[in-house]
ROSE-4610 file (N, C-alpha, C; in Angstrom, 1 decimal, always signed):
// ROSE-4610
residu = [X/X/X/X/X/X/X/X/X/X/X/X/X/X/X/X/X/X/X/X/X/X/X/X/X/X/X/X/X/X/X/X/X/X/X/X/X/X/X/X/X/X/X/X/X/X/X/X/X/X/X/X/X/X/X/X/X/X/X/X/X/X/X/X/X/X/X/X/X/X/X/X/X/X/X/X/X/X/X/X/X/X/X/X/X/X/X/X/X/X/X/X/X/X/X/X/X/X/X/X/X/X/X/X/X/X/X/X/X/X/X/X/X/X/X/X/X/X/X/X/X/X/X/X/X/X/X/X/X/X/X/X/X/X/X/X/X/X/X/X/X/X/X/X/X/X/X/X/X/X/X/X/X/X/X/X/X/X/X/X/X/X/X/X/X/X/X/X/X/X/X/X/X/X/X/X/X/X/X/X/X/X/X/X/X/X/X/X/X/X/X/X/X/X/X/X/X/X/X/X/X/X/X/X/X/X/X/X/X/X/X/X/X/X/X/X/X/X/X/X/X/X/X/X/X/X/X/X/X/X/X/X/X/X/X/X/X/X/X/X/X/X/X/X/X/X/X/X/X/X/X/X/X/X/X/X/X/X/X/X/X/X/X/X/X/X/X/X/X/X/X/X/X/X/X/X/X/X/X/X/X/X/X/X/X/X/X/X/X/X/X/X/X/X/X/X/X/X/X/X/X/X/X/X/X/X/X/X/X/X/X/X/X/X/X/X/X/X/X/X/X/X/X/X/X/X/X/X/X/X/X/X/X/X/X/X/X/X/X/X/X/X/X/X/X/X/X/X/X/X/X/X/X/X/X/X/X/X/X/X/X/X/X/X/X/X/X/X/X/X/X/X/X/X/X/X/X/X/X/X/X/X/X/X/X/X/X/X/X/X/X/X/X/X/X/X/X/X/X/X/X/X/X/X/X/X/X/X/X/X/X/X/X/X/X/X/X/X/X/X/X/X/X/X/X/X/X/X/X/X/X/X/X/X/X/X/X/X/X/X/X/X/X/X/X/X/X/X/X/X/X/X/X/X/X/X/X/X/X/X/X/X/X/X/X/X/X/X/X/X/X/X/X/X/X/X/X/X/X/X/X/X/X/X/X/X/X/X/X/X/X/X/X/X/X/X/X/X/X/X/X/X/X/X/X/X/X/X/X/X/X/X/X/X/X/X/X/X/X/X/X/X/X/X/X/X/X/X/X/X/X/X/X/X/X/X/X/X/X/X/X/X/X/X/X/X/X/X/X/X/X/X/X/X/X/X/X/X/X/X/X/X/X/X/X/X/X/X/X/X/X/X/X/X/X/X/X/X/X/X/X/X/X/X/X/X/X/X/X/X/X/X/X/X/X/X/X]
num = [1/1/1/2/2/2/3/3/3/4/4/4/5/5/5/6/6/6/7/7/7/8/8/8/9/9/9/10/10/10/11/11/11/12/12/12/13/13/13/14/14/14/15/15/15/16/16/16/17/17/17/18/18/18/19/19/19/20/20/20/21/21/21/22/22/22/23/23/23/24/24/24/25/25/25/26/26/26/27/27/27/28/28/28/29/29/29/30/30/30/31/31/31/32/32/32/33/33/33/34/34/34/35/35/35/36/36/36/37/37/37/38/38/38/39/39/39/40/40/40/41/41/41/42/42/42/43/43/43/44/44/44/45/45/45/46/46/46/47/47/47/48/48/48/49/49/49/50/50/50/51/51/51/52/52/52/53/53/53/54/54/54/55/55/55/56/56/56/57/57/57/58/58/58/59/59/59/60/60/60/61/61/61/62/62/62/63/63/63/64/64/64/65/65/65/66/66/66/67/67/67/68/68/68/69/69/69/70/70/70/71/71/71/72/72/72/73/73/73/74/74/74/75/75/75/76/76/76/77/77/77/78/78/78/79/79/79/80/80/80/81/81/81/82/82/82/83/83/83/84/84/84/85/85/85/86/86/86/87/87/87/88/88/88/89/89/89/90/90/90/91/91/91/92/92/92/93/93/93/94/94/94/95/95/95/96/96/96/97/97/97/98/98/98/99/99/99/100/100/100/101/101/101/102/102/102/103/103/103/104/104/104/105/105/105/106/106/106/107/107/107/108/108/108/109/109/109/110/110/110/111/111/111/112/112/112/113/113/113/114/114/114/115/115/115/116/116/116/117/117/117/118/118/118/119/119/119/120/120/120/121/121/121/122/122/122/123/123/123/124/124/124/125/125/125/126/126/126/127/127/127/128/128/128/129/129/129/130/130/130/131/131/131/132/132/132/133/133/133/134/134/134/135/135/135/136/136/136/137/137/137/138/138/138/139/139/139/140/140/140/141/141/141/142/142/142/143/143/143/144/144/144/145/145/145/146/146/146/147/147/147/148/148/148/149/149/149/150/150/150/151/151/151/152/152/152/153/153/153/154/154/154/155/155/155/156/156/156/157/157/157/158/158/158/159/159/159/160/160/160/161/161/161/162/162/162/163/163/163/164/164/164/165/165/165/166/166/166/167/167/167/168/168/168/169/169/169/170/170/170/171/171/171/172/172/172/173/173/173/174/174/174/175/175/175/176/176/176/177/177/177/178/178/178/179/179/179/180/180/180/181/181/181/182/182/182/183/183/183/184/184/184/185/185/185/186/186/186/187/187/187/188/188/188/189/189/189/190/190/190/191/191/191/192/192/192/193/193/193/194/194/194/195/195/195/196/196/196/197/197/197/198/198/198/199/199/199]
x = [+2.1/+3.1/+4.9/+5.4/+7.2/+7.1/+7.8/+7.9/+9.6/+10.5/+11.8/+11.8/+12.8/+12.9/+14.2/+15.4/+16.5/+16.7/+15.4/+15.6/+16.3/+16.2/+16.6/+18.4/+18.7/+19.7/+20.9/+20.7/+21.9/+21.8/+20.5/+19.8/+19.3/+18.6/+17.9/+16.7/+15.1/+13.9/+13.3/+11.9/+11.4/+10.1/+10.1/+8.6/+7.8/+6.1/+5.5/+5.8/+5.9/+6.2/+7.6/+8.0/+9.3/+10.4/+10.7/+11.7/+12.6/+13.7/+14.7/+15.0/+15.4/+15.9/+16.4/+17.5/+18.4/+17.0/+17.3/+16.5/+15.7/+16.9/+17.2/+16.4/+15.9/+15.9/+14.0/+13.9/+13.0/+11.5/+11.3/+9.9/+9.6/+10.8/+11.0/+10.5/+10.9/+11.1/+9.7/+9.2/+8.1/+7.1/+6.8/+5.8/+6.3/+7.7/+7.8/+7.1/+7.6/+7.1/+5.7/+4.5/+3.5/+3.3/+4.1/+3.7/+4.0/+5.0/+5.9/+4.5/+3.6/+2.4/+1.5/+1.5/+0.6/+0.3/+1.4/+2.5/+2.4/+2.8/+2.3/+0.8/+0.2/-1.6/-1.8/-1.4/-1.8/-1.3/-0.2/-0.1/-1.1/-1.4/-2.3/-3.9/-3.9/-5.3/-5.6/-3.9/-4.0/-4.2/-4.5/-4.2/-5.4/-6.4/-7.9/-8.5/-9.1/-9.9/-10.2/-11.6/-12.7/-13.6/-13.2/-14.0/-13.7/-12.5/-11.6/-12.0/-12.5/-13.1/-13.9/-14.7/-15.0/-13.7/-13.1/-11.6/-11.4/-11.1/-10.3/-10.2/-11.8/-12.2/-13.0/-12.8/-12.9/-10.6/-10.2/-8.7/-8.0/-9.3/-8.9/-9.5/-10.6/-10.8/-10.5/-9.5/-7.8/-6.5/-6.4/-5.6/-5.6/-7.6/-7.6/-7.1/-7.3/-7.4/-5.6/-5.1/-4.0/-2.5/-3.2/-2.9/-3.1/-4.1/-3.8/-3.4/-3.3/-2.3/-1.7/-0.6/+0.6/+1.0/+0.3/+0.7/+0.1/-0.6/-0.4/+0.3/+1.2/+2.7/+3.8/+3.6/+4.6/+4.5/+2.7/+3.1/+1.7/+1.1/-0.3/-1.2/-1.9/-2.9/-4.5/-5.7/-6.6/-7.5/-7.3/-7.8/-7.1/-7.1/-6.0/-6.5/-5.2/-5.2/-6.1/-6.5/-7.3/-6.6/-6.9/-6.0/-6.8/-6.9/-7.9/-8.3/-7.2/-8.2/-8.9/-10.4/-11.4/-11.6/-12.0/-12.7/-13.3/-14.2/-14.8/-14.7/-13.0/-12.2/-11.4/-11.2/-11.0/-11.6/-13.0/-14.6/-14.7/-14.5/-15.1/-13.9/-12.5/-11.7/-12.2/-12.3/-12.5/-14.2/-15.2/-16.5/-15.5/-14.9/-14.7/-13.8/-13.1/-12.5/-13.2/-14.5/-15.0/-15.6/-16.8/-17.0/-16.2/-15.4/-14.0/-13.9/-13.7/-13.1/-14.4/-15.7/-16.9/-17.0/-16.1/-16.7/-15.2/-14.0/-12.8/-13.2/-12.3/-12.1/-10.8/-11.2/-10.0/-9.0/-8.3/-6.5/-6.0/-5.8/-5.1/-3.4/-2.5/-1.6/-1.2/+0.5/+1.1/+0.8/+0.5/+0.6/+1.7/+2.2/+3.1/+2.3/+3.1/+2.7/+2.6/+2.3/+2.1/+0.5/+0.5/-0.8/-1.1/-1.8/-2.6/-2.0/-1.7/-1.1/-1.3/-2.3/-3.3/-2.7/-3.2/-2.9/-0.8/-0.3/+0.6/+1.8/+0.8/+1.3/+0.1/-0.6/-1.4/-0.2/+0.3/+1.1/+2.2/+3.0/+3.9/+3.3/+2.1/+1.4/+1.6/+1.2/+0.9/+2.3/+3.5/+4.7/+5.1/+5.1/+5.0/+5.0/+3.5/+2.3/+3.3/+3.6/+4.1/+5.3/+6.2/+7.8/+7.4/+5.7/+5.4/+5.2/+4.3/+4.4/+5.5/+6.2/+7.7/+8.0/+8.5/+8.9/+8.1/+6.5/+5.9/+6.2/+6.4/+6.5/+7.9/+8.2/+10.0/+9.9/+9.5/+9.4/+8.8/+7.6/+7.3/+7.9/+8.7/+9.4/+10.9/+11.2/+12.1/+12.3/+10.7/+10.5/+10.4/+10.3/+11.1/+9.2/+8.1/+6.5/+6.4/+7.5/+6.5/+7.3/+6.7/+7.2/+7.8/+8.2/+9.0/+8.4/+6.7/+6.0/+5.0/+5.8/+5.3/+3.7/+3.5/+2.7/+2.4/+1.6/+2.1/+2.0/+2.7/+2.5/+2.0/+2.2/+2.0/+0.7/-0.4/-1.7/-2.0/-2.4/-3.0/-4.2/-4.6/-6.2/-5.3/-3.8/-3.4/-2.7/-1.9/-1.2/-2.4/-3.5/-4.3/-5.0/-5.0/-5.2/-4.4/-3.2/-1.9/-1.6/-1.7/-2.0/-3.2/-4.1/-5.6/-5.3/-4.4/-5.1/-3.7/-2.9/-1.3/-2.8/-3.6/-4.5/-5.8/-5.7/-6.5/-6.3/-4.7/-4.0/-4.3/-3.4/-3.2/-4.7/-5.9/-7.3/-7.8/-7.4/-7.1/-6.6/-5.2/-4.1/-4.8/-5.4/-6.3/-7.4/-7.7/-9.3/-8.8/-8.4/-7.7/-7.9/-6.8/-7.2/-8.1/-9.2/-10.0/-11.2/-11.5/-12.3/-11.6/-10.4/-9.7/-9.5/-10.7/-10.5/-9.1/-8.3/-6.8/-6.8/-5.7/-5.7/-4.7/-4.7/-3.7/-2.6/-1.4/+0.0/+0.1/+0.0/+0.9/+1.9/+2.6/+4.0/+4.1/+5.4/+5.7/+6.5/+6.1/+8.2/+9.1/+10.3/+11.1/+11.4/+11.3/+11.0/+10.3/+9.5/+7.8/+7.9/+8.1/+8.6/+9.4/+10.8/+11.9/+10.8/+10.4/+10.0/+8.7/+8.1/+6.9/+7.5/+8.8/+9.1/+10.2/+10.7/+11.4/+10.2/+9.5/+8.3/+7.4]
y = [-7.2/-6.2/-6.4/-5.9/-6.0/-5.4/-6.6/-6.2/-5.9/-6.1/-5.2/-4.9/-2.7/-2.1/-1.5/-2.2/-1.5/+0.0/+0.3/+1.8/+2.1/+0.9/+1.7/+0.7/+0.1/-0.6/+0.0/+1.6/+2.6/+2.8/+2.6/+2.4/+3.8/+4.2/+5.3/+4.7/+5.8/+5.6/+6.8/+6.7/+7.9/+8.3/+9.6/+9.6/+9.9/+10.0/+10.3/+11.9/+12.3/+13.6/+13.4/+12.9/+12.0/+12.5/+13.2/+13.3/+12.0/+12.0/+10.5/+11.2/+9.8/+10.3/+9.0/+8.9/+7.9/+7.1/+5.6/+5.3/+4.9/+5.5/+5.6/+6.7/+7.7/+9.2/+8.8/+10.3/+9.6/+9.7/+10.2/+9.9/+8.3/+8.0/+6.4/+5.7/+6.1/+5.2/+5.2/+6.4/+6.3/+5.4/+5.7/+5.1/+3.2/+2.4/+1.8/+1.0/+1.8/+1.2/+1.4/+2.1/+1.5/+0.4/+0.0/-1.5/-2.4/-2.0/-3.3/-3.5/-2.4/-2.1/-3.6/-3.4/-3.6/-5.4/-5.4/-6.9/-7.4/-6.9/-8.1/-7.8/-6.8/-7.0/-8.1/-8.6/-9.2/-11.0/-11.1/-12.1/-11.8/-11.8/-11.6/-12.1/-11.2/-11.7/-12.9/-13.5/-15.2/-16.0/-15.2/-16.1/-16.2/-15.5/-15.4/-15.9/-17.3/-18.5/-18.9/-19.1/-20.0/-18.8/-18.9/-17.4/-16.1/-16.2/-14.6/-14.3/-15.2/-14.3/-13.1/-12.6/-11.6/-10.0/-11.1/-9.5/-9.6/-10.8/-10.9/-10.3/-9.9/-9.6/-7.7/-6.8/-5.7/-5.3/-6.4/-5.8/-5.4/-6.1/-6.5/-4.5/-4.9/-3.1/-2.2/-2.3/-1.5/-1.6/-2.8/-2.8/-2.3/-2.4/-1.6/-0.3/+0.7/+1.9/+2.5/+1.2/+1.3/+2.2/+0.7/+0.5/+1.9/+3.1/+4.2/+5.3/+5.3/+6.0/+5.8/+4.8/+4.3/+5.1/+5.5/+5.8/+7.5/+7.9/+9.5/+9.9/+9.0/+9.4/+9.0/+8.5/+8.7/+9.3/+10.1/+11.7/+11.8/+10.6/+10.4/+11.1/+12.1/+12.6/+12.3/+11.7/+11.7/+12.4/+13.6/+15.2/+15.8/+17.1/+17.8/+18.3/+18.2/+19.4/+18.1/+16.8/+16.6/+14.9/+14.3/+12.8/+12.0/+11.0/+9.9/+9.0/+9.6/+9.6/+10.8/+10.1/+11.0/+10.3/+11.6/+12.0/+10.4/+9.9/+8.9/+7.4/+8.0/+6.6/+6.3/+7.6/+7.8/+7.5/+7.6/+7.3/+5.5/+5.5/+4.0/+3.0/+3.8/+2.6/+2.6/+4.0/+3.9/+3.4/+3.1/+2.5/+0.8/+0.5/-0.8/-1.4/+0.0/-0.4/-0.3/+0.3/+0.5/-1.1/-1.8/-3.0/-3.6/-3.6/-5.0/-4.7/-3.7/-3.7/-3.9/-3.6/-3.9/-5.5/-6.6/-7.7/-8.1/-7.8/-8.0/-7.6/-8.4/-8.5/-7.2/-6.9/-5.5/-5.9/-5.5/-5.2/-5.0/-5.4/-5.7/-5.3/-5.5/-5.6/-5.2/-5.4/-5.1/-6.6/-6.6/-7.5/-8.0/-9.1/-9.4/-9.7/-9.1/-9.7/-11.2/-11.9/-13.0/-13.8/-15.1/-15.7/-16.4/-16.8/-17.5/-16.7/-17.6/-16.8/-15.6/-15.6/-13.9/-12.7/-12.8/-12.1/-12.0/-12.8/-12.8/-11.7/-12.1/-11.1/-10.2/-9.4/-8.2/-7.4/-7.6/-6.9/-6.5/-7.6/-6.9/-5.9/-6.2/-4.9/-3.8/-3.9/-2.8/-2.2/-2.6/-2.1/-1.3/-2.3/-1.2/-0.1/-0.6/+1.0/+2.4/+2.1/+2.8/+3.1/+2.2/+3.0/+3.9/+3.3/+4.4/+5.5/+5.9/+7.3/+7.9/+7.1/+8.0/+8.7/+7.6/+8.2/+9.9/+9.7/+10.4/+11.7/+11.7/+13.1/+13.4/+12.4/+12.6/+13.9/+13.6/+14.2/+15.3/+15.3/+16.9/+17.9/+17.1/+18.4/+18.3/+17.9/+18.6/+18.8/+19.7/+20.2/+19.5/+18.4/+18.0/+16.8/+17.6/+17.2/+18.0/+18.7/+18.5/+17.9/+17.6/+17.2/+17.7/+18.3/+18.8/+20.2/+19.5/+20.7/+21.2/+22.0/+21.9/+21.8/+20.4/+19.6/+19.2/+18.7/+18.7/+17.0/+16.2/+14.9/+14.1/+14.5/+13.9/+15.1/+14.6/+15.7/+15.3/+15.7/+15.7/+14.4/+14.3/+13.6/+11.6/+11.8/+10.6/+10.4/+11.2/+10.5/+10.7/+10.8/+10.7/+9.7/+9.4/+7.6/+7.3/+6.8/+5.9/+5.9/+6.9/+7.1/+5.8/+6.3/+5.5/+3.8/+3.7/+2.3/+1.1/+1.9/+0.8/+0.5/+1.4/+1.4/+0.6/+0.4/-0.5/-1.8/-1.8/-3.1/-4.2/-3.0/-3.8/-4.2/-3.2/-3.8/-5.2/-5.2/-6.2/-7.5/-7.3/-8.2/-9.4/-8.3/-8.8/-9.7/-8.8/-9.7/-11.3/-11.3/-12.6/-13.4/-13.1/-14.1/-14.3/-13.1/-13.8/-14.6/-14.0/-15.2/-15.9/-16.8/-18.5/-18.7/-18.3/-18.5/-18.9/-17.7/-18.1/-16.8/-16.0/-14.7/-14.6/-13.6/-12.6/-12.5/-12.1/-13.2/-12.0/-12.1/-11.4/-10.9/-9.7/-10.0/-9.8/-10.1/-10.3/-10.4/-9.2/-8.3/-9.4/-9.7/-10.9/-10.0/-9.2/-9.1/-9.4/-9.4/-9.3/-11.3/-11.6/-13.1/-13.7/-13.1/-13.6/-13.6/-12.3/-12.2/-13.4/-13.6/-14.9/-15.6/-16.5/-17.4/-17.9/-16.6/-16.3/-16.6/-15.5/-16.0/-16.9]
z = [-28.1/-27.7/-27.8/-27.0/-27.6/-26.0/-25.3/-23.5/-23.9/-24.8/-24.3/-25.6/-25.3/-26.2/-25.8/-25.3/-25.3/-24.7/-24.8/-24.6/-22.8/-22.3/-21.0/-20.5/-21.5/-20.9/-20.2/-20.9/-20.6/-18.9/-18.0/-16.8/-16.5/-17.4/-17.8/-18.3/-17.8/-18.1/-18.5/-19.4/-19.7/-18.7/-18.3/-17.6/-18.7/-17.9/-18.9/-19.6/-19.4/-19.6/-21.3/-21.0/-22.3/-21.7/-20.1/-19.9/-19.5/-20.2/-19.4/-18.0/-17.3/-15.9/-15.6/-14.6/-14.5/-13.3/-13.5/-13.2/-11.3/-10.9/-9.6/-9.0/-10.1/-9.6/-9.0/-7.7/-6.8/-7.5/-8.1/-8.8/-9.7/-9.8/-10.0/-9.2/-8.3/-7.0/-6.8/-6.7/-6.6/-7.0/-8.4/-8.8/-8.9/-8.7/-8.9/-7.7/-6.3/-4.7/-5.0/-5.6/-5.7/-6.7/-7.5/-8.0/-7.4/-6.7/-5.9/-4.8/-4.0/-3.1/-4.2/-5.3/-5.9/-6.3/-6.6/-6.4/-4.9/-4.3/-2.9/-2.7/-2.9/-2.6/-3.3/-4.9/-5.8/-5.0/-4.7/-3.9/-2.4/-1.7/-0.6/-0.8/-2.1/-2.5/-3.3/-3.5/-4.3/-2.7/-1.5/-0.5/+0.3/-0.1/+0.5/-0.4/+0.5/+0.6/+1.0/+0.5/+1.2/+2.2/+3.7/+4.2/+3.7/+3.5/+2.9/+1.8/+1.0/-0.6/-0.8/+0.3/+0.2/+0.7/+1.7/+1.8/+0.5/+0.1/-1.4/-2.6/-2.5/-3.8/-3.2/-2.0/-1.8/-1.5/-1.5/-2.4/-3.5/-4.2/-5.5/-5.7/-5.5/-6.0/-5.8/-4.5/-4.4/-5.3/-5.9/-6.1/-7.7/-8.5/-9.8/-9.5/-8.3/-7.9/-7.9/-7.1/-7.1/-8.4/-9.6/-10.5/-11.5/-11.1/-11.7/-11.3/-9.9/-9.1/-9.4/-9.8/-10.0/-11.4/-12.7/-13.9/-13.1/-11.9/-11.9/-11.5/-10.3/-10.1/-10.9/-12.2/-13.0/-13.3/-13.9/-14.7/-15.4/-15.5/-16.6/-15.5/-16.0/-15.7/-16.5/-16.2/-16.6/-17.0/-15.3/-16.0/-15.4/-15.9/-16.0/-14.5/-13.7/-12.4/-11.4/-11.4/-10.6/-10.6/-9.0/-9.1/-9.1/-9.1/-9.3/-8.6/-7.5/-6.1/-5.7/-5.0/-4.8/-3.2/-2.7/-1.9/-1.0/-1.8/-1.6/-1.4/-2.1/-1.7/-0.6/-0.3/+1.2/+2.1/+2.4/+3.4/+3.3/+1.3/+1.7/+2.9/+2.6/+3.3/+4.9/+5.0/+7.0/+7.0/+5.8/+6.2/+6.8/+5.9/+5.8/+6.6/+7.1/+8.7/+9.9/+10.0/+10.8/+10.9/+9.6/+10.0/+10.0/+9.8/+10.3/+12.4/+12.1/+13.8/+14.8/+13.9/+14.8/+15.5/+14.4/+14.5/+15.2/+15.5/+15.8/+17.4/+17.9/+19.6/+19.6/+20.7/+20.9/+20.8/+20.8/+20.3/+21.9/+22.9/+24.2/+24.4/+22.6/+23.3/+21.9/+20.8/+20.3/+19.4/+17.8/+17.3/+16.7/+15.9/+15.2/+13.9/+12.7/+11.4/+11.6/+11.1/+11.1/+11.2/+11.3/+11.4/+10.4/+9.6/+8.6/+7.4/+6.5/+5.4/+4.6/+4.4/+3.8/+4.8/+6.3/+6.9/+6.9/+6.7/+6.6/+5.4/+4.6/+3.0/+3.4/+3.8/+4.2/+4.8/+6.5/+6.7/+6.2/+5.2/+4.2/+3.2/+2.6/+2.1/+2.4/+3.7/+4.8/+4.8/+5.1/+5.4/+4.4/+2.7/+1.7/+1.1/+1.6/+1.8/+2.4/+4.0/+4.5/+3.6/+3.0/+2.4/+1.5/+0.5/-0.7/-0.3/+0.9/+1.4/+2.5/+2.6/+3.0/+2.0/+0.4/-0.4/-1.1/-0.7/-1.5/-0.9/+0.6/+1.7/+1.2/+1.1/+0.6/-0.5/-1.4/-2.9/-2.4/-1.1/-1.2/-0.3/+0.7/+1.4/+0.5/-0.1/-1.1/-2.6/-2.5/-3.8/-5.2/-4.8/-6.0/-6.4/-6.4/-6.4/-8.1/-9.0/-9.9/-11.6/-12.4/-13.6/-14.2/-15.5/-16.1/-17.0/-17.0/-17.6/-16.6/-15.1/-14.2/-13.0/-13.8/-13.0/-11.6/-11.2/-9.4/-10.1/-9.2/-9.3/-8.2/-6.9/-6.0/-5.5/-5.2/-4.7/-3.3/-3.0/-1.0/-0.9/-2.0/-1.9/-2.0/-2.8/-2.5/-1.6/-1.0/+0.1/+1.3/+1.4/+2.4/+2.2/+0.9/+0.4/+0.9/+0.8/+1.0/+2.4/+2.9/+4.5/+5.4/+4.6/+5.3/+4.4/+3.0/+2.8/+3.9/+4.4/+5.3/+6.6/+7.2/+8.4/+8.3/+7.4/+6.0/+5.7/+5.5/+5.6/+6.4/+7.4/+8.7/+9.7/+9.8/+9.9/+9.0/+7.5/+6.7/+7.4/+7.9/+8.5/+9.7/+10.6/+11.6/+11.5/+10.5/+9.8/+8.8/+8.4/+7.8/+8.5/+9.7/+10.8/+11.8/+11.8/+12.4/+11.7/+10.1/+9.4/+9.2/+9.5/+9.7/+11.1/+12.0/+13.4/+13.6/+13.6/+13.7/+14.7/+16.1/+16.9/+16.0/+16.7/+16.2/+17.3/+16.4/+17.0/+18.0/+19.4/+20.3/+20.2/+20.7/+21.2/+22.5/+22.6/+23.8/+24.3/+25.3/+26.3/+26.9/+26.3/+26.1/+28.0/+28.5/+30.2/+30.9/+30.3/+31.0/+31.4/+30.0/+29.5/+30.8/+31.2/+32.1/+33.3/+33.8/+34.6/+34.9/+34.5/+34.7/+34.4/+34.0/+34.3/+35.5/+35.9/+36.8/+38.6/+38.2/+39.1/+39.7]
């Protein structure tokens, strides 16, 4: 397989429909950010060692699904007029979150991204996921949700999945710290800290 084709040297690329668009086009931004999310998630998974291996396996399943979603966002259809995302995929994330939250200590303050390396990488994944969601809703709001053949690109199931995935990644970040024996990194108000020091 040849990696370079030289066809993008002019700053344009092909959508799945064959239409050439600028590489900064919103559609390209969207599936590019899905790829970025998958890449950052791969980094997080590589850090899930020892007691975190099971968490890494679960995240790998989502990585495979994200790869399929990226193709869908680029305009490929596995099945006509049907998303690769199923309601069962969303339900699965919710069940996993419920299971992890049952084991986690109650969150009584805002938490900062960080802790162990896997948790920090999962927080980065969460923020990239939110950026992807913003771009998807932007496409919906600007009527930029159809390919040249009139097919819908961003489907309701996909948007719900990405919304739920960001929540899931936040819980996974906390759970990664929990499994490694690290507490959440609690946010502390500067004003409150000053009052304590003065008090």
